C-alpha positions in Angstrom: -36.2 -1.8 -58.1 -33.9 -2.9 -54.9 -34.7 -1.3 -51.6 -32.9 -1.5 -48.1 -34.9 -1.8 -44.6 -34.8 0.8 -42.0 -32.9 -1.7 -39.8 -29.9 -2.0 -42.4 -29.9 1.4 -42.9 -27.0 2.7 -40.6 -24.7 -0.1 -42.1 -25.1 1.0 -45.3 -24.7 4.6 -44.6 -21.4 4.1 -43.2 -20.5 3.8 -47.4 -23.3 5.4 -48.9 -25.1 8.7 -49.0 -28.6 8.7 -48.2 -30.6 11.4 -50.2 -34.2 12.7 -49.0 -35.9 14.0 -51.5 -39.1 15.5 -49.7 -39.6 19.2 -49.7 -37.7 21.2 -47.8 -40.2 22.1 -45.1 -40.9 18.2 -44.6 -37.0 17.5 -44.4 -36.7 20.6 -41.5 -39.7 19.1 -39.8 -37.7 16.0 -39.2 -35.3 13.9 -41.3 -32.8 10.8 -40.9 -29.4 12.3 -39.5 -26.8 12.6 -42.3 -29.3 12.4 -45.4 -28.7 14.9 -47.9 -32.1 17.3 -49.4 -32.4 16.9 -53.1 -36.7 18.1 -53.1 -37.7 16.5 -56.1 -40.7 19.2 -55.5 -41.0 22.8 -53.8 -43.2 23.0 -50.9 -45.1 25.1 -53.0 -45.3 22.4 -56.0 -46.3 19.4 -53.8 -49.1 21.8 -52.4 -50.4 22.2 -55.9 -50.2 18.5 -57.1 -52.1 17.4 -53.8 -54.8 19.5 -54.7 -55.2 18.3 -58.4 -55.4 14.9 -57.0 -58.0 15.5 -54.4 -60.0 17.9 -56.4 -59.2 16.5 -59.7 -58.1 13.2 -60.4 -55.0 11.2 -60.1 -54.2 11.7 -63.9 -54.2 15.3 -63.4 -52.0 15.3 -60.5 -49.3 13.1 -62.4 -49.4 15.1 -65.9 -48.6 18.5 -63.7 -45.9 16.4 -61.3 -44.4 15.5 -64.8 -44.5 18.9 -66.1 -42.8 20.4 -62.7 -39.9 17.7 -62.4 -39.1 17.0 -66.4 -37.3 20.6 -66.3 -35.3 19.6 -63.2 -33.9 16.3 -64.2 -30.5 17.6 -65.5 -30.1 19.2 -62.0 -31.0 16.6 -59.9 -28.7 14.2 -61.7 -25.5 17.1 -61.5 -26.3 17.7 -57.8 -26.2 13.6 -57.2 -23.4 12.8 -58.9 -21.7 14.8 -56.2 -22.3 12.4 -53.2 -19.9 9.6 -52.7 -21.2 6.1 -52.2 -19.4 2.6 -52.5 -22.4 0.6 -53.7 -25.3 3.0 -54.4 -27.3 6.2 -53.6 -30.1 5.4 -51.1 -33.4 7.4 -51.9 -36.3 8.0 -49.9 -39.3 10.2 -49.8 -42.2 9.9 -47.0 -43.8 6.4 -47.4 -41.1 4.8 -50.0 -43.7 5.6 -52.9 -43.5 7.7 -56.5 -41.0 10.3 -55.3 -38.6 7.8 -54.3 -38.9 5.3 -57.0 -38.8 8.3 -59.8 -35.3 9.6 -58.6 -33.7 6.3 -58.1 -35.2 5.3 -61.6 -33.4 8.4 -62.7 -29.9 7.8 -61.4 -30.2 4.3 -62.6 -30.9 5.4 -66.1 -28.0 7.8 -65.7 -25.7 5.0 -64.6 -25.5 6.3 -60.9 -26.9 3.2 -58.9 -29.3 3.7 -56.5 -32.3 1.9 -54.1 -34.7 3.1 -52.3 -35.6 3.1 -48.4 -38.5 0.3 -47.6 -41.5 2.4 -46.7 -39.7 5.7 -46.7 -39.3 8.0 -43.8 -42.2 7.0 -42.4 -40.8 3.0 -42.1 -37.9 4.9 -40.3 -39.8 6.4 -38.0 -41.7 3.5 -36.9 -38.4 1.8 -36.6 -37.2 4.5 -34.0 -40.3 4.0 -32.0 -40.0 0.3 -31.7 -36.2 0.8 -30.8 -37.6 3.2 -27.3 -40.4 0.8 -26.3 -37.6 -2.0 -25.9 -36.6 -2.6 -22.5 -33.4 -0.2 -21.7 -30.7 -0.7 -19.0 -31.2 3.1 -17.7 -29.5 4.8 -15.1 -30.4 8.3 -14.2 -27.8 10.8 -12.8 -29.9 13.3 -10.5 -28.7 16.1 -8.0 -29.7 19.8 -7.6 -29.0 22.6 -10.0 -25.4 23.4 -10.1 -23.8 20.0 -8.9 -22.0 19.2 -12.0 -24.4 16.5 -13.8 -23.6 17.2 -17.5 -19.9 17.7 -16.6 -20.3 13.7 -15.1 -21.8 12.4 -18.0 -19.2 13.8 -20.2 -16.2 12.4 -18.2 -17.9 9.0 -18.2 -18.6 8.7 -22.1 -14.6 10.0 -22.3 -14.2 7.0 -20.4 -16.2 4.7 -22.5 -19.4 4.6 -20.8 -22.7 4.8 -22.7 -24.1 8.0 -22.2 -26.8 10.0 -23.3 -26.7 13.7 -23.6 -30.3 15.0 -23.6 -29.5 18.4 -23.4 -27.0 18.6 -25.8 -29.0 16.6 -28.1 -32.0 18.9 -27.4 -29.9 22.4 -27.6 -31.4 23.4 -24.1 -30.2 23.0 -20.5 -33.7 22.4 -19.3 -34.2 25.4 -17.1 -35.8 28.7 -17.7 -31.9 29.7 -18.6 -31.9 26.4 -20.6 -31.5 28.2 -23.8 -28.5 30.3 -23.4 -25.8 30.0 -25.2 -27.5 27.5 -27.3 -28.3 26.6 -30.9 -32.0 26.7 -31.9 -33.8 23.8 -30.6 -34.9 21.2 -33.1 -38.4 19.8 -33.7 -39.3 17.0 -31.5 -39.5 14.8 -34.5 -35.9 16.0 -35.2 -34.6 15.2 -31.8 -36.5 11.8 -31.4 -34.4 10.9 -34.6 -31.1 12.4 -33.4 -31.8 10.6 -29.9 -32.3 7.5 -31.9 -29.3 7.8 -33.5 -27.2 8.5 -30.6 -28.0 5.3 -29.2 -28.6 3.2 -32.0 -25.5 1.1 -31.3 -25.8 0.7 -28.0 -25.8 -2.4 -26.1 -29.2 -1.6 -24.1 -28.6 -4.6 -21.7 -25.4 -2.5 -20.2 -25.7 0.4 -18.2 -27.3 3.5 -20.2 -26.3 6.8 -18.2 -28.8 9.7 -18.4 -29.4 13.2 -17.0 -32.5 13.5 -14.9 -34.8 15.2 -16.8 -38.4 16.7 -17.1 -40.4 15.0 -20.2 -39.8 18.6 -21.9 -36.5 20.0 -22.5 -37.3 23.5 -23.5 -39.8 23.0 -26.4 -39.1 19.2 -27.1 -40.3 16.7 -25.5 -38.7 12.8 -24.5 -40.2 10.0 -26.5 -43.0 8.9 -24.1 -41.5 5.0 -24.1 -38.1 6.1 -23.0 -39.4 8.8 -20.9 -41.7 6.0 -18.7 -38.6 4.1 -18.4 -36.4 7.2 -17.0 -39.1 7.5 -14.6 -38.5 3.9 -13.1 -34.8 3.8 -13.8 -32.4 3.6 -10.4 -31.4 7.2 -9.2 -27.7 7.9 -8.8 -27.8 11.3 -6.9 -25.2 13.5 -6.5 -24.6 17.2 -4.5 -22.1 19.9 -4.2 -21.9 21.8 -1.1 -23.8 25.5 -1.5 -20.5 27.3 -1.8 -19.4 25.0 -4.8 -22.8 25.0 -6.9 -22.9 29.0 -6.5 -19.5 29.3 -7.9 -20.3 26.9 -10.3 -23.5 28.5 -11.7 -21.9 31.7 -11.5 -19.1 30.5 -13.5 -21.5 29.2 -15.5 -24.4 31.9 -16.2 -22.3 35.3 -15.4 -21.0 35.3 -18.8 -24.6 36.2 -20.3 -26.0 39.4 -21.0 -28.0 40.9 -18.0 -31.0 41.8 -19.7 -31.2 37.7 -21.2 -30.7 36.7 -17.3 -33.4 39.4 -16.3 -35.7 37.8 -19.2 -34.8 34.0 -17.7 -36.0 35.3 -14.4 -39.0 36.9 -15.6 -40.3 33.7 -17.0 -40.4 31.8 -13.4 -42.1 35.3 -11.8 -44.8 33.4 -10.6 -43.1 30.4 -9.3 -40.4 32.2 -7.7 -42.6 34.9 -6.2 -43.0 38.8 -6.6 -40.6 39.8 -3.6 -38.0 37.1 -4.8 -38.0 38.4 -8.4 -37.6 41.9 -7.3 -34.4 41.0 -5.1 -32.9 39.0 -7.7 -33.4 41.9 -10.5 -31.7 44.2 -8.0 -28.8 42.2 -7.1 -28.7 41.3 -11.4 -28.5 45.4 -11.6 -25.7 45.4 -9.3 -23.7 42.4 -10.7 -24.1 40.3 -7.5 -24.3 37.1 -9.8 -23.7 35.0 -6.8 -26.8 36.5 -4.6 -29.0 36.5 -7.6 -27.8 32.0 -7.9 -28.8 31.9 -4.0 -31.9 33.1 -4.5 -32.9 31.3 -7.4 -31.4 28.2 -5.9 -33.9 28.1 -3.2 -36.9 28.2 -6.1 -34.9 25.1 -7.7 -33.9 23.3 -5.1 -37.6 22.6 -4.1 -38.7 21.9 -7.4 -36.0 19.3 -7.8 -35.9 17.9 -4.2 -39.7 17.4 -4.5 -39.1 15.5 -7.9 -36.6 13.4 -6.4 -38.6 12.5 -3.3 -41.4 11.2 -5.2 -38.7 8.5 -6.7 -37.1 8.1 -3.2 -37.2 4.1 -3.3 -35.0 4.3 -6.3 -32.2 6.3 -5.1 -29.0 3.7 -5.1 -26.9 6.2 -4.5 -26.4 9.8 -2.9 -23.3 12.0 -1.9 -22.2 15.4 -0.9 -19.0 16.3 -2.4 -17.0 19.5 -1.2 -15.9 20.0 -4.9 -16.5 18.7 -7.9 -14.0 16.0 -8.6 -15.3 13.8 -11.7 -12.6 11.2 -10.8 -13.9 10.5 -7.7 -17.4 10.7 -8.0 -17.5 8.4 -10.7 -15.5 5.7 -9.0 -18.0 6.3 -6.3 -20.9 5.6 -8.7 -19.3 2.3 -10.3 -18.8 1.3 -6.8 -22.5 1.4 -6.3 -23.3 0.2 -9.2 -21.3 -3.0 -8.5 -22.7 -3.2 -5.3 -26.4 -3.1 -6.6 -25.9 -5.8 -9.0 
């Protein structure tokens, strides 16, 4: 049976549907972006077959698998034929083994051309790990909270720069308040898959712009090889004057439920200090959002400045602006980039 390699997958997916026949739990834990889940077994059925394989024999497991799959075959075909393809459907399981080959055999038997993904999802995961280990020309936008780093990166993306929105992919803005207004976070595994998919067509010899982040963004982690490169990359620091930062933070967070804001303050209570927590909650109750932001910035600025000071030799540009003007800031950063080459 024909198969394709993970490195060629993106090209094929422009014209063909990828079908993941693993269990719903496997798919939820991590899947190839764009893949459709048509599970050969339910979570419970796969556990049952696996138990038979371990406790009895391969033959016993195979027979039970055939009993489970047989009645579903017509439904598999009805479901799969709904999905478009130019050359063929692409089928994968965990390792490119029996589940995907069985499903592809069924499709080909009824006249739907299908191929398998060589080494399956495991092969895809190995491929993306190798991708993150290559040298990438990373440039880091850094600066204190409220300086507009994410907005700046969005403007750079619209101008045609290679930009990675780590917080957007993680569904989290990184701080104790980072989950507010966001969708549920993916698993770290899925975050890595989505991150690779966002970067797969980049020319990594050209600048790839990212925001300065901790290795952990909410509950997900940046792949270690990529994180190590980020920590050694040039820093382009932008800051706004305190009043402009406070206004941006109030505009961004004052719309949220005060109870959710209070919970976020509580999560950093040990680092903020009891007196500061008390003051922040009192000002929050009064609706004095700017005063709350002032108290919190004292903590966040110390943390951020400490992190940047540890990499002071990597700062190639830094400037404080009175207001956020993306065109002006990007012009200055590009000049600094050209000067640094």
